[in-house]
N, C-alpha and C positions, 0 to 999 in steps of 0.2 A: 761677852760684853758687847753691847750694841754700839753701832757707829753713830756718833753725834751728828745730827742734821745741821747743815749750814743754811739756816733759813734766811730768805731775803728780808732785808729791813726796808723801811720807807726810804732811806738814803739810797740803798741799792736799786730800788725801783726807779728813782730819778735817773741814776746813772745808766740803767739798762734801757731806757726809753729812747725813742727818736733815733738820731744818727749813730749813737753809740751802740745800738743793738747790732748783733751779727746778722739778723734777719730783717726782712721787711715786715711791717705790721700785718698779721694774718686776718684782720677783721674783714668781714664779708662786705661791708658798706661800699667799698670801691667797685664791687661787681655790678652794682645796680645800673650803671650806665655803659657797661661794656658789651659788645656783641656776643651773642650766645649766652653768656653768663647772666644777662639781665632778664632772661625769659622767666625765671622762677625765683621769687624771694624765698630765702631759706635761712632761718634763724641760726642753724647749726653750721652754716657754710664758712669757708675762709676765702681770702682774697686770691684772685688770679695772679696779682703782682707777686705775692709771696711764693706761689707755686712756680711761676715762671723763673723767678730769681733762683729758687732752689734747683730747678732743672738745669739752669745754665751753670750753676756753681758746682753741681755734683755729677754731671754727666759729660762725657766726651764721645761724640758720635751717637749712633742710635743705641738706645737702652730700653730695658724692660721696666716699666713703671707700674707700681701697684698702689691702689688705695683700698685698704680693707674695710673702710667705712665711706663708701663713695658719695653718699648724699646725692646731690643733684649734678655731680660730675665735673666740678671745677678742675680737679687734678687731671682727669682723663682728657678733657678738652684741651688744656694747655699742653699735655704730653703729645697729643695728636698734632697740634699746631707746630710743635718743634720736631716732628718726625719720629717720635718714639712709639714703641708698642705700649698699649695701655690696657690695664686690667683693673676691674673694681668689683668689690662685693657690696651688695646692698639688700637688706631684708625688707625695707619699706617699699611696697609696690608702687606707690605714687612717686617716691624719689627715684626708684629704679626706672620708671617710665620716663621721667625727665632726663635721666642719665642716658637712657637708650636713644631717645629722640635727638638729643644734642649730638652725641658722638656719631650717629648715623645720618645726620642731616646733610652731609656732603654728598649723599646719594640721591637726594630728593630732586625730582624734575620740577624746576621752578615754574615752568610754563603751565604744567598741570596743576600745581598749587594755585597759581593765579586764576586759573579757570574755576577751581572750586571756591575760591574766595569770592569771585563775582557771582557764582551760583548761590552761595550762601547769602550774600547781600540782597540779591533779588528775592530769594525765598523768604528771608526774614522780613524785609520791608513790605512784602505782599501780604504776609499773614499777621503781622503785629497789630495792624489797624482794624482787623475784622474779628468776628467771633470764632476764631480758629479753635478747633478741638484737637489737642495734641494726642498722638498715639502713645507716646511714652508717658510714664508716671514717675513721680518721685520715689526714691528707694523706700520701701515700706517700713523697714526696720530701723531707719535712721531717725532716732528720737532726740529731741532737744527740749530744753526747758521752755523756750519760747519759739515761735515759728522761725526757722532758719532763714526763710525768704518770705517777704511780704507777698500777698497775692499777685499784684501787678508784676513784680520781679519774677516770681515763679512762672507765670505764664510765658514770659519772654524766654526764660531758660528752657522750658519744655519745647518751645518752638525751635530753639537752637539744637536741642537734643534730637529732635526728629530729623533735622537736616544731617547731623553727625551720623546718625544711624543709617542714613541712606548712602553714605560714602562707601564706595567699593574698594578703593585703594587703601590698604591697611596702613601704609606709612603716612598718607595724608590724614587719615582718620586719627591716628595718634597725635599728629600735630594739632589738629582741631581740639582734641581732648585736652592736650596740654595748655592750649590757649584759654580754654574754659577753666580748667582746674587751677591754673596759676593766678586767675583773677577772681575766682568764685567767692572768696571771703570778702572781697572789697565791696560787693553789693549785697552782702548778707546782713542779718541783724546781729552778727557776731564780729569780734575783732581780736587781734593778738595784743595782749597787755603785759608780758609777752605770751602767756598761755592763752589759749582760745577761750573766750568768755563773752557773755552778752554785752552788746554795746551800751545798753542802759546801765549796766553795772559799772561801766567806766565813765559814766556821765555823758554819753553820746546819744543822740536821737536814733531811733530805728529808721531804716531806709525803706520808705514806703514805695518809691519808684526809682528807677535808675535806667540810664541808656545802655542796657546790657549788650545789644547788638553792636552798637558803636564801639563799646569797649573791646569786644571780641575782635572786631574788624581791625581796630588799632593794634591789638596784640599780634594778629596774624600778619599785618603789614610789617610790623617790626621783625617778626620771625622770618618772613620772606627776605627782607633786606639783609638780615644777619646770615641767612643761608648763602646768599650770593657772596657775601664777604668770606664766609667759611670755605666755600668751594674754591674761591680764588687762592686762598692760602694752603689748601690741601691738594690742589690740582697736580702738583709735581711730586706728591708724596704717596707712598703705598701705605694706606691706613690699615692698621691692625688694632682693633679694640674689642673688648668683651666685657659685658655686664653680667656678673654672676649673681643671680637672685637667690642668695643663700647667705648663711652666716659665715664669716671669715673662719670661725672655728672648725669649719669643714674643709680647710685649706688643702688637706692631703688628697681630697677627692678631685680637686681641680688644678692644683699646681704641683709641679715637680720640685723636689728639694733643690736648693741652690740655683734657682732659676730667675730671681729678681735682682735687678741692679739697685733700685731706689724705691723706697716706700715714702709716700707723702700722705699723711692722713690726720684725722682728728676724731678720736672715739668720743662717744657721749661723755659729758663731764659728770662729776659727782655732785649733781645739783638737783636730781629727781625731776628734771624737765622731761615731760612725757612726750617724746617725739612722735610716737605712734598715735596717741590719743589726739594730739594737736593736728594731725592730718586725717582725723576721722571723717570729716565731711568729704574730703577728696576720695578716700578709700570707698565710701558708700556710693557716692555719685558716679565714680568711675567703674563700679561693679566689682571691686576687689573684696569688699566686705558686703555680705548679704544677710547676715543673721546677727542677732544679739550675741555677743561673745565672740564674734569673728576676729576681734583683735587679740584674743587670748594667746594664739599661736605666736604672734609678733611679740607680745610681752614676754613670753618664755624665751624667745630667741634674743631679746634685747641684751646688749652689753651691760652688765651690772645689775640687771633686774630693776625693780622699782621698790621704794620704801613700802608702798601699800601691799606688795606681794610677799614681803619677808618680815614685816614688823611683828607678827604674832608667832613666828616660828621659834623653836628652841634655838639656843645659842649657835650661831653659824661661826665655825672656826676657819682660820686661814688654812688653805690647802697646802701652801708651800712652806718649807722650813727656811725661814729667812733669818740668818744670823747677823746680817749686816745692817739691820734696821730696827727702829723702835716702834714699828707699826703695830705689833701685837699689844704693846703697852698703851699706845695711843687709843686703840680700840677698846681696851679695858677701861681706860679713863672715861671714854665716851659712854660706855655701857652703864656706868654708875651714875650718870647724870639724871636727875629728876625721876627717880623710880616711882614716886607717887603719881606721876602723869600717865602711868600705864603704857599703852602702845604709843603714846605721844612722847614718852620719855626716851632716855638714852639707849635702852636695850634695842628697840626697833631700828634706831639710826645706826647702831653698831652693827647690827645684822646687815643693813643696807650697805654700809661701808665695806664690811667683810666680803660680801658678795661681789662688790665692785672690784676690790683688789684681787680676789680670786680670778676674776675675768682678766684683770691686768696680767696676772701670771700666765694664763692661757694665751693671751695676746702676745706676750713676750716669747713664749715657746713657738708660736706661729711665725713671728718675725725671724727667729733664729733658724727655723726650718726653711723658709722660702728664700731668704737672702743669700746671694753669692758671697763667697769670701771677699771681704773688703767692702761689701755692700752697706748702704746707709739707710736708716729709717729716721724720718723727721716726724715727730708726733706732737701735734698742737693740742695742748690740754690746759685746763684751768684748775686752780686750786679750789678749795671749798672751806666752808665754815659750818659745822654741824653742832647744834646745841651750844653754840658759843665757842666751840673748840676749833682751832685752826688746823686744817688738814692740808699739808703741802703735797698734793697729789703728784705733782711733777717730780718731787724728790723721791717719793715712794716708788713711782713707776721706774725711775732710773735705777734704784736699788734692786727692784725686782728683776729688771733686765740684766743687771750684773749677775744676779744669782743663777740665771739660766745660761750664762756664758757670753752675753753680749758686752761690748765695751760702751760705757757711758762717756761720750765725748764731751758734751757740754749741756747745760741747761741755760737757755737764753730767755730773757723776758722782754719781748718787744712791745708789749702793751701792759703797762703797770696798773691800769685800772680797767674794770669792766663792770657793766651794769649787773647788779646782783642782789637787790633788796629782797627778792623772793627767797634767796638763800640765807641772808643775814637776819632779816627781821620777821620772817613768817612766823605766825603764832604757833604752828606745829613744831617749830624748832625750840620753843619754850624760852630760850635765852637770847637776848640781843647781843650780837658780837661786840667785843670791845672796839673802841674807835681806832686802836692801833692795828687791828686786823684789816687787811685789804685784799680784795679779790683782784687777781691778776691773771694774765694768760701767758703761758710759757711754751717754748718749743724744746722738746727733749730730743737731742741728737744721739742716736745709737749706731753702733758699727759692729759688724760681724767680723771678728779677728780672723 
């Protein structure tokens, strides 16, 4: 007999929001104005306030902190600032670069950075007004439906790239690459809506010209200011941080059993948001992707796969025997939706959901392996709506965790609403969700007994 789900109602949402929540709102928006965190906009990030509050609440003295989906490093930066050991897994090379640059910036010689900034300013201003012929060329295999950069913008970027290639200090070169890559979409003919698409498709004009050099210099000045701040707060601490550029599912290769005190993380949601494709410009322009199909490896490593990669496969079954949940029945209901739609019907979406929850099972096994006895994992995760069917991802993750021996302490909902029209109303989902269905963000607290 399956365990009945205690689903949040709209009234519960109201009671779980604001000051009544056990946790601070994890939304990334607050990071946009904070030192270090503001370097890179990241749609999948969560707030430093949430992380800091969790670290203060769940640690006593120096602890070992892990983020299995490190993103651009919010958890790691906050852990370092509070004097903890910090470890993070990240498969996306662009995000891993951001992570690495941030956590290692306490070692940067600010005077040398200032010298390079001045050299760049002189080089750029000297060459942007003449018929300069750049040595570097745009990535050949980076194809887009319309020109990613207009000609005038592209010329300025190539001038900047020539300077970056001349930098001999690798740490400084990484900082310059991050300053470019974190701003590169803002002066392109594409924008995030929230997925990356043409500006004209969103009713915006193409960008024919832009003060690229000035933008990069402003970002570099911000980075330099924040490094000084970061070094002030880490000067009395022995920093230990490591970015592991691999899937968390390889945890046994990198981490000892019972070695982590606290996990703070947010895995990809069940929303088919293509994190890797939406950083495709960054991956190509930074040299991490060089050929068509270069992202295939990342897609295979991605948590939960993508709907496009599993929709035509035979029925994907749940790998774990879960007796305390109705997840299997929910997937069967989903699978029967709109069979006349073919790959756009319920079968493909059920395969996608099954793949996702299979990875949730592997994730829970990893948590159970790395956590010390009494250790805690805080997992920020959103629910989903597929083919009009409400999927309480947080509830299912908690039940999966219980099945592998973890204790489900609580599920808290600090943010009762989140943007999600791409999930609810997209044509490929075939059915518009009922108005009573609401997208929310939850924090699943797990403990190793």
